[in-house]
N, CA, C, O and the ligand as a Tripos MOL2 file, in Angstrom:
@<TRIPOS>MOLECULE
protein
  273   271    69     0     0
PROTEIN
NO_CHARGES

@<TRIPOS>ATOM
      1 N          -5.6050   12.3180  -10.2670 N.3       1 MET1
      2 CA         -5.3760   10.9860   -9.6940 C.3       1 MET1
      3 C          -3.9330   10.5670   -9.9390 C.2       1 MET1
      4 O          -3.4330   10.6640  -11.0600 O.2       1 MET1
      5 N          -3.2760   10.1060   -8.9010 N.am      2 THR2
      6 CA         -1.9050    9.6350   -9.0050 C.3       2 THR2
      7 C          -1.8730    8.1900   -9.4840 C.2       2 THR2
      8 O          -2.6300    7.3510   -8.9940 O.2       2 THR2
      9 N          -0.9960    7.9020  -10.4410 N.am      3 ASP3
     10 CA         -0.8440    6.5180  -10.8820 C.3       3 ASP3
     11 C           0.1500    5.7800   -9.9960 C.2       3 ASP3
     12 O           1.0240    6.3810   -9.3710 O.2       3 ASP3
     13 N          -0.0080    4.4760   -9.9600 N.am      4 CYS4
     14 CA          0.9020    3.6040   -9.2340 C.3       4 CYS4
     15 C           2.3290    3.7640   -9.7760 C.2       4 CYS4
     16 O           2.5380    3.7740  -10.9890 O.2       4 CYS4
     17 N           3.3010    3.8870   -8.8760 N.am      5 ALA5
     18 CA          4.6860    4.0770   -9.3000 C.3       5 ALA5
     19 C           5.3090    2.7890   -9.8130 C.2       5 ALA5
     20 O           6.3730    2.8180  -10.4310 O.2       5 ALA5
     21 N           4.6610    1.6670   -9.5650 N.am      6 ASN6
     22 CA          5.2200    0.3750   -9.9760 C.3       6 ASN6
     23 C           4.7020   -0.0580  -11.3460 C.2       6 ASN6
     24 O           5.4910   -0.3060  -12.2580 O.2       6 ASN6
     25 N           3.3870   -0.1470  -11.4920 N.am      7 CYS7
     26 CA          2.8370   -0.6780  -12.7390 C.3       7 CYS7
     27 C           2.3650    0.4250  -13.6800 C.2       7 CYS7
     28 O           2.1730    0.1670  -14.8690 O.2       7 CYS7
     29 N           2.1790    1.6150  -13.1970 N.am      8 HIS8
     30 CA          1.7450    2.7640  -13.9970 C.3       8 HIS8
     31 C           0.4380    2.5070  -14.7390 C.2       8 HIS8
     32 O           0.1040    3.2150  -15.6890 O.2       8 HIS8
     33 N          -0.2890    1.5010  -14.3040 N.am      9 ALA9
     34 CA         -1.4990    1.1040  -15.0180 C.3       9 ALA9
     35 C          -2.7580    1.2850  -14.1860 C.2       9 ALA9
     36 O          -3.8690    1.1490  -14.7000 O.2       9 ALA9
     37 N          -2.5960    1.5860  -12.9250 N.am     10 ALA10
     38 CA         -3.7580    1.6950  -12.0570 C.3      10 ALA10
     39 C          -3.5930    2.9090  -11.1460 C.2      10 ALA10
     40 O          -2.4690    3.3090  -10.8440 O.2      10 ALA10
     41 N          -4.6960    3.4900  -10.7120 N.am     11 PRO11
     42 CA         -4.6100    4.6180   -9.7870 C.3      11 PRO11
     43 C          -4.0960    4.1630   -8.4220 C.2      11 PRO11
     44 O          -4.4320    3.0720   -7.9610 O.2      11 PRO11
     45 N          -3.2980    4.9840   -7.7900 N.am     12 ALA12
     46 CA         -2.7430    4.6410   -6.4870 C.3      12 ALA12
     47 C          -3.8340    4.6470   -5.4280 C.2      12 ALA12
     48 O          -4.7140    5.5090   -5.4180 O.2      12 ALA12
     49 N          -3.7550    3.6650   -4.5380 N.am     13 ALA13
     50 CA         -4.7050    3.5800   -3.4310 C.3      13 ALA13
     51 C          -4.0630    4.0770   -2.1350 C.2      13 ALA13
     52 O          -4.7150    4.6760   -1.2790 O.2      13 ALA13
     53 N          -2.7640    3.8060   -2.0240 N.am     14 ILE14
     54 CA         -2.0360    4.2270   -0.8280 C.3      14 ILE14
     55 C          -0.7020    4.8290   -1.2530 C.2      14 ILE14
     56 O          -0.2530    4.6550   -2.3860 O.2      14 ILE14
     57 N          -0.0850    5.5360   -0.3210 N.am     15 GLU15
     58 CA          1.2290    6.1200   -0.5700 C.3      15 GLU15
     59 C           2.1540    5.7250    0.5690 C.2      15 GLU15
     60 O           1.8680    5.9940    1.7360 O.2      15 GLU15
     61 N           3.2660    5.0820    0.2230 N.am     16 ASP16
     62 CA          4.2750    4.6810    1.2040 C.3      16 ASP16
     63 C           4.9800    5.9280    1.7120 C.2      16 ASP16
     64 O           5.6290    6.6350    0.9410 O.2      16 ASP16
     65 N           4.8560    6.2020    3.0120 N.am     17 ILE17
     66 CA          5.4590    7.4190    3.5610 C.3      17 ILE17
     67 C           6.7670    7.1350    4.2880 C.2      17 ILE17
     68 O           7.3040    8.0060    4.9720 O.2      17 ILE17
     69 N           7.2870    5.8930    4.1360 N.am     18 GLU18
     70 CA          8.5890    5.5870    4.7250 C.3      18 GLU18
     71 C           9.7270    5.9560    3.7910 C.2      18 GLU18
     72 O          10.8890    5.9430    4.1950 O.2      18 GLU18
     73 N           9.4080    6.2840    2.5560 N.am     19 VAL19
     74 CA         10.4350    6.6400    1.5930 C.3      19 VAL19
     75 C          10.2540    8.0940    1.1690 C.2      19 VAL19
     76 O           9.1690    8.6630    1.2930 O.2      19 VAL19
     77 N          11.3160    8.6680    0.6770 N.am     20 GLU20
     78 CA         11.2850   10.0580    0.2400 C.3      20 GLU20
     79 C          11.7750   10.1310   -1.1980 C.2      20 GLU20
     80 O          12.9150    9.7350   -1.4420 O.2      20 GLU20
     81 N          11.0060   10.6050   -2.1610 N.am     21 PRO21
     82 CA          9.6210   11.0750   -1.9510 C.3      21 PRO21
     83 C           8.6600    9.9160   -1.7330 C.2      21 PRO21
     84 O           8.9660    8.7890   -2.1200 O.2      21 PRO21
     85 N           7.5110   10.1640   -1.1260 N.am     22 PRO22
     86 CA          6.5260    9.1000   -0.9040 C.3      22 PRO22
     87 C           6.1700    8.3940   -2.2020 C.2      22 PRO22
     88 O           6.0490    9.0260   -3.2520 O.2      22 PRO22
     89 N           6.0020    7.0640   -2.1240 N.am     23 ARG23
     90 CA          5.8150    6.2430   -3.3170 C.3      23 ARG23
     91 C           4.3800    5.7250   -3.3900 C.2      23 ARG23
     92 O           3.9370    5.0080   -2.4930 O.2      23 ARG23
     93 N           3.6520    6.0800   -4.4500 N.am     24 PRO24
     94 CA          2.2710    5.6210   -4.5740 C.3      24 PRO24
     95 C           2.1740    4.1960   -5.0910 C.2      24 PRO24
     96 O           2.9250    3.7960   -5.9800 O.2      24 PRO24
     97 N           1.2430    3.4320   -4.5290 N.am     25 TRP25
     98 CA          1.0030    2.0460   -4.9210 C.3      25 TRP25
     99 C          -0.4800    1.8560   -5.1960 C.2      25 TRP25
    100 O          -1.3260    2.3810   -4.4720 O.2      25 TRP25
    101 N          -0.7890    1.1070   -6.2390 N.am     26 CYS26
    102 CA         -2.1750    0.7070   -6.4370 C.3      26 CYS26
    103 C          -2.4750   -0.4740   -5.5140 C.2      26 CYS26
    104 O          -1.5670   -1.0640   -4.9280 O.2      26 CYS26
    105 N          -3.7430   -0.8070   -5.3950 N.am     27 LEU27
    106 CA         -4.1170   -1.8800   -4.4830 C.3      27 LEU27
    107 C          -3.4850   -3.2050   -4.8810 C.2      27 LEU27
    108 O          -3.0610   -3.9740   -4.0180 O.2      27 LEU27
    109 N          -3.4180   -3.4780   -6.1750 N.am     28 GLY28
    110 CA         -2.8440   -4.7410   -6.6420 C.3      28 GLY28
    111 C          -1.3770   -4.8650   -6.2850 C.2      28 GLY28
    112 O          -0.9480   -5.9040   -5.7820 O.2      28 GLY28
    113 N          -0.6100   -3.8330   -6.5350 N.am     29 CYS29
    114 CA          0.8210   -3.8870   -6.2360 C.3      29 CYS29
    115 C           1.0590   -3.9010   -4.7260 C.2      29 CYS29
    116 O           1.9460   -4.6090   -4.2500 O.2      29 CYS29
    117 N           0.2880   -3.1380   -3.9760 N.am     30 ALA30
    118 CA          0.4360   -3.1280   -2.5230 C.3      30 ALA30
    119 C           0.1090   -4.5020   -1.9470 C.2      30 ALA30
    120 O           0.7720   -4.9630   -1.0180 O.2      30 ALA30
    121 N          -0.9130   -5.1550   -2.5010 N.am     31 THR31
    122 CA         -1.2730   -6.5010   -2.0620 C.3      31 THR31
    123 C          -0.1610   -7.4850   -2.3700 C.2      31 THR31
    124 O           0.1270   -8.3690   -1.5630 O.2      31 THR31
    125 N           0.4660   -7.3410   -3.5280 N.am     32 ALA32
    126 CA          1.5720   -8.2160   -3.9020 C.3      32 ALA32
    127 C           2.7280   -8.0810   -2.9180 C.2      32 ALA32
    128 O           3.3950   -9.0680   -2.6090 O.2      32 ALA32
    129 N           2.9670   -6.8860   -2.4300 N.am     33 LEU33
    130 CA          4.0240   -6.6750   -1.4400 C.3      33 LEU33
    131 C           3.6910   -7.3730   -0.1280 C.2      33 LEU33
    132 O           4.5670   -7.9550    0.5120 O.2      33 LEU33
    133 N           2.4310   -7.3140    0.2710 N.am     34 VAL34
    134 CA          2.0080   -8.0050    1.4960 C.3      34 VAL34
    135 C           2.2580   -9.4960    1.3530 C.2      34 VAL34
    136 O           2.7900  -10.1420    2.2560 O.2      34 VAL34
    137 N           1.8640  -10.0340    0.1950 N.am     35 ARG35
    138 CA          2.0260  -11.4770   -0.0360 C.3      35 ARG35
    139 C           3.5020  -11.8530   -0.0780 C.2      35 ARG35
    140 O           3.8760  -12.9660    0.2900 O.2      35 ARG35
    141 N           4.3330  -10.9280   -0.5250 N.am     36 ALA36
    142 CA          5.7670  -11.1910   -0.6290 C.3      36 ALA36
    143 C           6.4730  -11.0370    0.7130 C.2      36 ALA36
    144 O           7.6700  -11.3020    0.8240 O.2      36 ALA36
    145 N           5.7340  -10.6100    1.7240 N.am     37 GLY37
    146 CA          6.3150  -10.4700    3.0500 C.3      37 GLY37
    147 C           7.0020   -9.1360    3.2790 C.2      37 GLY37
    148 O           7.7480   -8.9790    4.2460 O.2      37 GLY37
    149 N           6.7600   -8.1810    2.4030 N.am     38 ASP38
    150 CA          7.3740   -6.8610    2.5390 C.3      38 ASP38
    151 C           6.3030   -5.7720    2.4270 C.2      38 ASP38
    152 O           6.3580   -4.9190    1.5410 O.2      38 ASP38
    153 N           5.3350   -5.8190    3.3370 N.am     39 PRO39
    154 CA          4.2030   -4.8920    3.2170 C.3      39 PRO39
    155 C           4.5730   -3.4480    3.5370 C.2      39 PRO39
    156 O           5.4800   -3.1800    4.3260 O.2      39 PRO39
    157 N           3.8630   -2.5410    2.9160 N.am     40 VAL40
    158 CA          3.9580   -1.1290    3.2870 C.3      40 VAL40
    159 C           3.1440   -0.9470    4.5670 C.2      40 VAL40
    160 O           1.9220   -1.0930    4.5700 O.2      40 VAL40
    161 N           3.8440   -0.6260    5.6490 N.am     41 LEU41
    162 CA          3.1700   -0.5290    6.9490 C.3      41 LEU41
    163 C           2.8560    0.9060    7.3350 C.2      41 LEU41
    164 O           1.9370    1.1620    8.1130 O.2      41 LEU41
    165 N           3.6100    1.8240    6.7970 N.am     42 ARG42
    166 CA          3.3190    3.2290    7.0980 C.3      42 ARG42
    167 C           2.8880    3.8780    5.7940 C.2      42 ARG42
    168 O           3.6870    4.0230    4.8690 O.2      42 ARG42
    169 N           1.6400    4.2610    5.7260 N.am     43 TYR43
    170 CA          1.1050    4.7860    4.4830 C.3      43 TYR43
    171 C          -0.0080    5.7800    4.7810 C.2      43 TYR43
    172 O          -0.5470    5.8480    5.8860 O.2      43 TYR43
    173 N          -0.3240    6.5450    3.7440 N.am     44 ARG44
    174 CA         -1.5220    7.3670    3.8670 C.3      44 ARG44
    175 C          -2.4280    7.0570    2.6920 C.2      44 ARG44
    176 O          -1.9930    6.5860    1.6420 O.2      44 ARG44
    177 N          -3.6780    7.3320    2.9040 N.am     45 SER45
    178 CA         -4.6810    7.0090    1.9020 C.3      45 SER45
    179 C          -4.6260    7.9740    0.7360 C.2      45 SER45
    180 O          -4.4800    9.1830    0.9150 O.2      45 SER45
    181 N          -4.7470    7.4170   -0.4710 N.am     46 LEU46
    182 CA         -4.8870    8.2620   -1.6510 C.3      46 LEU46
    183 C          -6.2470    8.0690   -2.3140 C.2      46 LEU46
    184 O          -6.6310    8.8500   -3.1850 O.2      46 LEU46
    185 N          -6.9670    7.0470   -1.9110 N.am     47 GLY47
    186 CA         -8.2380    6.7850   -2.5720 C.3      47 GLY47
    187 C          -9.0500    5.7380   -1.8550 C.2      47 GLY47
    188 O          -8.7780    5.3930   -0.7060 O.2      47 GLY47
    189 N         -10.0510    5.2380   -2.5480 N.am     48 GLU48
    190 CA        -10.9940    4.3220   -1.9310 C.3      48 GLU48
    191 C         -10.3600    2.9910   -1.5690 C.2      48 GLU48
    192 O         -10.8790    2.2740   -0.7140 O.2      48 GLU48
    193 N          -9.2410    2.6480   -2.2100 N.am     49 GLY49
    194 CA         -8.6320    1.3490   -1.9890 C.3      49 GLY49
    195 C          -8.0350    1.1570   -0.6120 C.2      49 GLY49
    196 O          -7.7080    0.0290   -0.2450 O.2      49 GLY49
    197 N          -7.8820    2.1980    0.1500 N.am     50 GLN50
    198 CA         -7.1620    2.0710    1.4160 C.3      50 GLN50
    199 C          -7.8930    1.1910    2.4160 C.2      50 GLN50
    200 O          -7.2410    0.5000    3.2000 O.2      50 GLN50
    201 N          -9.2200    1.1880    2.4200 N.am     51 ASP51
    202 CA         -9.9430    0.3070    3.3340 C.3      51 ASP51
    203 C          -9.6800   -1.1460    2.9800 C.2      51 ASP51
    204 O          -9.4720   -1.9820    3.8590 O.2      51 ASP51
    205 N          -9.6910   -1.4410    1.6850 N.am     52 GLU52
    206 CA         -9.4010   -2.7970    1.2320 C.3      52 GLU52
    207 C          -7.9600   -3.1650    1.5810 C.2      52 GLU52
    208 O          -7.6930   -4.2880    2.0110 O.2      52 GLU52
    209 N          -7.0440   -2.2380    1.4010 N.am     53 TYR53
    210 CA         -5.6530   -2.5190    1.7300 C.3      53 TYR53
    211 C          -5.5020   -2.8290    3.2150 C.2      53 TYR53
    212 O          -4.7430   -3.7270    3.5780 O.2      53 TYR53
    213 N          -6.1980   -2.1140    4.0680 N.am     54 ALA54
    214 CA         -6.1340   -2.3740    5.5080 C.3      54 ALA54
    215 C          -6.5820   -3.7970    5.8160 C.2      54 ALA54
    216 O          -6.0300   -4.4490    6.7030 O.2      54 ALA54
    217 N          -7.5870   -4.2780    5.0790 N.am     55 ARG55
    218 CA         -8.0450   -5.6540    5.2780 C.3      55 ARG55
    219 C          -6.9970   -6.6470    4.7860 C.2      55 ARG55
    220 O          -6.7220   -7.6450    5.4520 O.2      55 ARG55
    221 N          -6.4170   -6.3770    3.6340 N.am     56 VAL56
    222 CA         -5.3630   -7.2440    3.0990 C.3      56 VAL56
    223 C          -4.2120   -7.3330    4.0950 C.2      56 VAL56
    224 O          -3.6620   -8.4060    4.3460 O.2      56 VAL56
    225 N          -3.8680   -6.1930    4.6470 N.am     57 LEU57
    226 CA         -2.7470   -6.1260    5.5770 C.3      57 LEU57
    227 C          -3.0510   -6.9320    6.8370 C.2      57 LEU57
    228 O          -2.1840   -7.6580    7.3230 O.2      57 LEU57
    229 N          -4.2510   -6.8210    7.3670 N.am     58 SER58
    230 CA         -4.5910   -7.5240    8.6040 C.3      58 SER58
    231 C          -4.6390   -9.0300    8.3730 C.2      58 SER58
    232 O          -4.3400   -9.8090    9.2780 O.2      58 SER58
    233 N          -5.0160   -9.4430    7.1590 N.am     59 ARG59
    234 CA         -5.0560  -10.8650    6.8420 C.3      59 ARG59
    235 C          -3.6780  -11.3980    6.4870 C.2      59 ARG59
    236 O          -3.3080  -12.5040    6.8810 O.2      59 ARG59
    237 N          -2.9140  -10.5960    5.7310 N.am     60 GLY60
    238 CA         -1.7330  -11.1220    5.0680 C.3      60 GLY60
    239 C          -0.4470  -10.9770    5.8280 C.2      60 GLY60
    240 O           0.5640  -11.5630    5.4430 O.2      60 GLY60
    241 N          -0.4530  -10.2130    6.8950 N.am     61 SER61
    242 CA          0.7890   -9.9660    7.6110 C.3      61 SER61
    243 C           0.7050  -10.4870    9.0330 C.2      61 SER61
    244 O          -0.2460  -10.2000    9.7600 O.2      61 SER61
    245 N           1.7080  -11.2530    9.4200 N.am     62 THR62
    246 CA          1.7710  -11.7260   10.7890 C.3      62 THR62
    247 C           2.7340  -10.8750   11.6020 C.2      62 THR62
    248 O           2.8860  -11.0730   12.8070 O.2      62 THR62
    249 N           3.3760   -9.9390   10.9420 N.am     63 ALA63
    250 CA          4.2890   -9.0530   11.6430 C.3      63 ALA63
    251 C           3.5000   -8.0310   12.4680 C.2      63 ALA63
    252 O           2.3170   -7.7960   12.2240 O.2      63 ALA63
    253 N           4.1690   -7.4430   13.4290 N.am     64 ALA64
    254 CA          3.5420   -6.3800   14.1920 C.3      64 ALA64
    255 C           3.2740   -5.2040   13.2620 C.2      64 ALA64
    256 O           4.1760   -4.7080   12.5850 O.2      64 ALA64
    257 N           2.0530   -4.7800   13.2430 N.am     65 VAL65
    258 CA          1.6520   -3.7200   12.3290 C.3      65 VAL65
    259 C           1.6280   -2.3920   13.0760 C.2      65 VAL65
    260 O           0.9810   -2.2370   14.1120 O.2      65 VAL65
    261 N           2.3470   -1.4620   12.5160 N.am     66 ARG66
    262 CA          2.3870   -0.1350   13.1100 C.3      66 ARG66
    263 C           1.4710    0.7970   12.3260 C.2      66 ARG66
    264 O           1.4510    0.7770   11.0960 O.2      66 ARG66
    265 N           0.7430    1.5840   13.0300 N.am     67 PHE67
    266 CA         -0.1030    2.5740   12.3850 C.3      67 PHE67
    267 C           0.3210    3.9720   12.7940 C.2      67 PHE67
    268 O           0.8490    4.1850   13.8850 O.2      67 PHE67
    269 N           0.0890    4.8840   11.9330 N.am     68 GLY68
    270 CA          0.3440    6.2830   12.2450 C.3      68 GLY68
    271 C           1.7650    6.6360   12.0140 C.2      68 GLY68
    272 O           2.1590    7.7830   12.2280 O.2      68 GLY68
    273 ZN          0.4350   -0.9270   -9.3990 Zn       69 ZN69
@<TRIPOS>BOND
     1     1     2 1
     2     2     3 1
     3     3     4 2
     4     3     5 am
     5     5     6 1
     6     6     7 1
     7     7     8 2
     8     7     9 am
     9     9    10 1
    10    10    11 1
    11    11    12 2
    12    11    13 am
    13    13    14 1
    14    14    15 1
    15    15    16 2
    16    15    17 am
    17    17    18 1
    18    18    19 1
    19    19    20 2
    20    19    21 am
    21    21    22 1
    22    22    23 1
    23    23    24 2
    24    23    25 am
    25    25    26 1
    26    26    27 1
    27    27    28 2
    28    27    29 am
    29    29    30 1
    30    30    31 1
    31    31    32 2
    32    31    33 am
    33    33    34 1
    34    34    35 1
    35    35    36 2
    36    35    37 am
    37    37    38 1
    38    38    39 1
    39    39    40 2
    40    39    41 am
    41    41    42 1
    42    42    43 1
    43    43    44 2
    44    43    45 am
    45    45    46 1
    46    46    47 1
    47    47    48 2
    48    47    49 am
    49    49    50 1
    50    50    51 1
    51    51    52 2
    52    51    53 am
    53    53    54 1
    54    54    55 1
    55    55    56 2
    56    55    57 am
    57    57    58 1
    58    58    59 1
    59    59    60 2
    60    59    61 am
    61    61    62 1
    62    62    63 1
    63    63    64 2
    64    63    65 am
    65    65    66 1
    66    66    67 1
    67    67    68 2
    68    67    69 am
    69    69    70 1
    70    70    71 1
    71    71    72 2
    72    71    73 am
    73    73    74 1
    74    74    75 1
    75    75    76 2
    76    75    77 am
    77    77    78 1
    78    78    79 1
    79    79    80 2
    80    79    81 am
    81    81    82 1
    82    82    83 1
    83    83    84 2
    84    83    85 am
    85    85    86 1
    86    86    87 1
    87    87    88 2
    88    87    89 am
    89    89    90 1
    90    90    91 1
    91    91    92 2
    92    91    93 am
    93    93    94 1
    94    94    95 1
    95    95    96 2
    96    95    97 am
    97    97    98 1
    98    98    99 1
    99    99   100 2
   100    99   101 am
   101   101   102 1
   102   102   103 1
   103   103   104 2
   104   103   105 am
   105   105   106 1
   106   106   107 1
   107   107   108 2
   108   107   109 am
   109   109   110 1
   110   110   111 1
   111   111   112 2
   112   111   113 am
   113   113   114 1
   114   114   115 1
   115   115   116 2
   116   115   117 am
   117   117   118 1
   118   118   119 1
   119   119   120 2
   120   119   121 am
   121   121   122 1
   122   122   123 1
   123   123   124 2
   124   123   125 am
   125   125   126 1
   126   126   127 1
   127   127   128 2
   128   127   129 am
   129   129   130 1
   130   130   131 1
   131   131   132 2
   132   131   133 am
   133   133   134 1
   134   134   135 1
   135   135   136 2
   136   135   137 am
   137   137   138 1
   138   138   139 1
   139   139   140 2
   140   139   141 am
   141   141   142 1
   142   142   143 1
   143   143   144 2
   144   143   145 am
   145   145   146 1
   146   146   147 1
   147   147   148 2
   148   147   149 am
   149   149   150 1
   150   150   151 1
   151   151   152 2
   152   151   153 am
   153   153   154 1
   154   154   155 1
   155   155   156 2
   156   155   157 am
   157   157   158 1
   158   158   159 1
   159   159   160 2
   160   159   161 am
   161   161   162 1
   162   162   163 1
   163   163   164 2
   164   163   165 am
   165   165   166 1
   166   166   167 1
   167   167   168 2
   168   167   169 am
   169   169   170 1
   170   170   171 1
   171   171   172 2
   172   171   173 am
   173   173   174 1
   174   174   175 1
   175   175   176 2
   176   175   177 am
   177   177   178 1
   178   178   179 1
   179   179   180 2
   180   179   181 am
   181   181   182 1
   182   182   183 1
   183   183   184 2
   184   183   185 am
   185   185   186 1
   186   186   187 1
   187   187   188 2
   188   187   189 am
   189   189   190 1
   190   190   191 1
   191   191   192 2
   192   191   193 am
   193   193   194 1
   194   194   195 1
   195   195   196 2
   196   195   197 am
   197   197   198 1
   198   198   199 1
   199   199   200 2
   200   199   201 am
   201   201   202 1
   202   202   203 1
   203   203   204 2
   204   203   205 am
   205   205   206 1
   206   206   207 1
   207   207   208 2
   208   207   209 am
   209   209   210 1
   210   210   211 1
   211   211   212 2
   212   211   213 am
   213   213   214 1
   214   214   215 1
   215   215   216 2
   216   215   217 am
   217   217   218 1
   218   218   219 1
   219   219   220 2
   220   219   221 am
   221   221   222 1
   222   222   223 1
   223   223   224 2
   224   223   225 am
   225   225   226 1
   226   226   227 1
   227   227   228 2
   228   227   229 am
   229   229   230 1
   230   230   231 1
   231   231   232 2
   232   231   233 am
   233   233   234 1
   234   234   235 1
   235   235   236 2
   236   235   237 am
   237   237   238 1
   238   238   239 1
   239   239   240 2
   240   239   241 am
   241   241   242 1
   242   242   243 1
   243   243   244 2
   244   243   245 am
   245   245   246 1
   246   246   247 1
   247   247   248 2
   248   247   249 am
   249   249   250 1
   250   250   251 1
   251   251   252 2
   252   251   253 am
   253   253   254 1
   254   254   255 1
   255   255   256 2
   256   255   257 am
   257   257   258 1
   258   258   259 1
   259   259   260 2
   260   259   261 am
   261   261   262 1
   262   262   263 1
   263   263   264 2
   264   263   265 am
   265   265   266 1
   266   266   267 1
   267   267   268 2
   268   267   269 am
   269   269   270 1
   270   270   271 1
   271   271   272 2
@<TRIPOS>SUBSTRUCTURE
     1 MET1         2 RESIDUE 1 A MET
     2 THR2         6 RESIDUE 1 A THR
     3 ASP3        10 RESIDUE 1 A ASP
     4 CYS4        14 RESIDUE 1 A CYS
     5 ALA5        18 RESIDUE 1 A ALA
     6 ASN6        22 RESIDUE 1 A ASN
     7 CYS7        26 RESIDUE 1 A CYS
     8 HIS8        30 RESIDUE 1 A HIS
     9 ALA9        34 RESIDUE 1 A ALA
    10 ALA10       38 RESIDUE 1 A ALA
    11 PRO11       42 RESIDUE 1 A PRO
    12 ALA12       46 RESIDUE 1 A ALA
    13 ALA13       50 RESIDUE 1 A ALA
    14 ILE14       54 RESIDUE 1 A ILE
    15 GLU15       58 RESIDUE 1 A GLU
    16 ASP16       62 RESIDUE 1 A ASP
    17 ILE17       66 RESIDUE 1 A ILE
    18 GLU18       70 RESIDUE 1 A GLU
    19 VAL19       74 RESIDUE 1 A VAL
    20 GLU20       78 RESIDUE 1 A GLU
    21 PRO21       82 RESIDUE 1 A PRO
    22 PRO22       86 RESIDUE 1 A PRO
    23 ARG23       90 RESIDUE 1 A ARG
    24 PRO24       94 RESIDUE 1 A PRO
    25 TRP25       98 RESIDUE 1 A TRP
    26 CYS26      102 RESIDUE 1 A CYS
    27 LEU27      106 RESIDUE 1 A LEU
    28 GLY28      110 RESIDUE 1 A GLY
    29 CYS29      114 RESIDUE 1 A CYS
    30 ALA30      118 RESIDUE 1 A ALA
    31 THR31      122 RESIDUE 1 A THR
    32 ALA32      126 RESIDUE 1 A ALA
    33 LEU33      130 RESIDUE 1 A LEU
    34 VAL34      134 RESIDUE 1 A VAL
    35 ARG35      138 RESIDUE 1 A ARG
    36 ALA36      142 RESIDUE 1 A ALA
    37 GLY37      146 RESIDUE 1 A GLY
    38 ASP38      150 RESIDUE 1 A ASP
    39 PRO39      154 RESIDUE 1 A PRO
    40 VAL40      158 RESIDUE 1 A VAL
    41 LEU41      162 RESIDUE 1 A LEU
    42 ARG42      166 RESIDUE 1 A ARG
    43 TYR43      170 RESIDUE 1 A TYR
    44 ARG44      174 RESIDUE 1 A ARG
    45 SER45      178 RESIDUE 1 A SER
    46 LEU46      182 RESIDUE 1 A LEU
    47 GLY47      186 RESIDUE 1 A GLY
    48 GLU48      190 RESIDUE 1 A GLU
    49 GLY49      194 RESIDUE 1 A GLY
    50 GLN50      198 RESIDUE 1 A GLN
    51 ASP51      202 RESIDUE 1 A ASP
    52 GLU52      206 RESIDUE 1 A GLU
    53 TYR53      210 RESIDUE 1 A TYR
    54 ALA54      214 RESIDUE 1 A ALA
    55 ARG55      218 RESIDUE 1 A ARG
    56 VAL56      222 RESIDUE 1 A VAL
    57 LEU57      226 RESIDUE 1 A LEU
    58 SER58      230 RESIDUE 1 A SER
    59 ARG59      234 RESIDUE 1 A ARG
    60 GLY60      238 RESIDUE 1 A GLY
    61 SER61      242 RESIDUE 1 A SER
    62 THR62      246 RESIDUE 1 A THR
    63 ALA63      250 RESIDUE 1 A ALA
    64 ALA64      254 RESIDUE 1 A ALA
    65 VAL65      258 RESIDUE 1 A VAL
    66 ARG66      262 RESIDUE 1 A ARG
    67 PHE67      266 RESIDUE 1 A PHE
    68 GLY68      270 RESIDUE 1 A GLY
    69 ZN69       273 GROUP 0 **** ****
């Protein structure tokens, strides 16, 4: 299991694929980014949290969301 690159305290739920190397985020940190207005829009799933993250993203972001 990959740990979150930010808090190192939780397993990563998603991985930001816009950066090199890809940066893993736990659900809590990824949610904080959405709330801060800087959501990870291009990501791949690393675990069960990705479905929840997709919901957070659809609720928390008014920007055009790109998938894939
Ligand atoms: Zn984290």
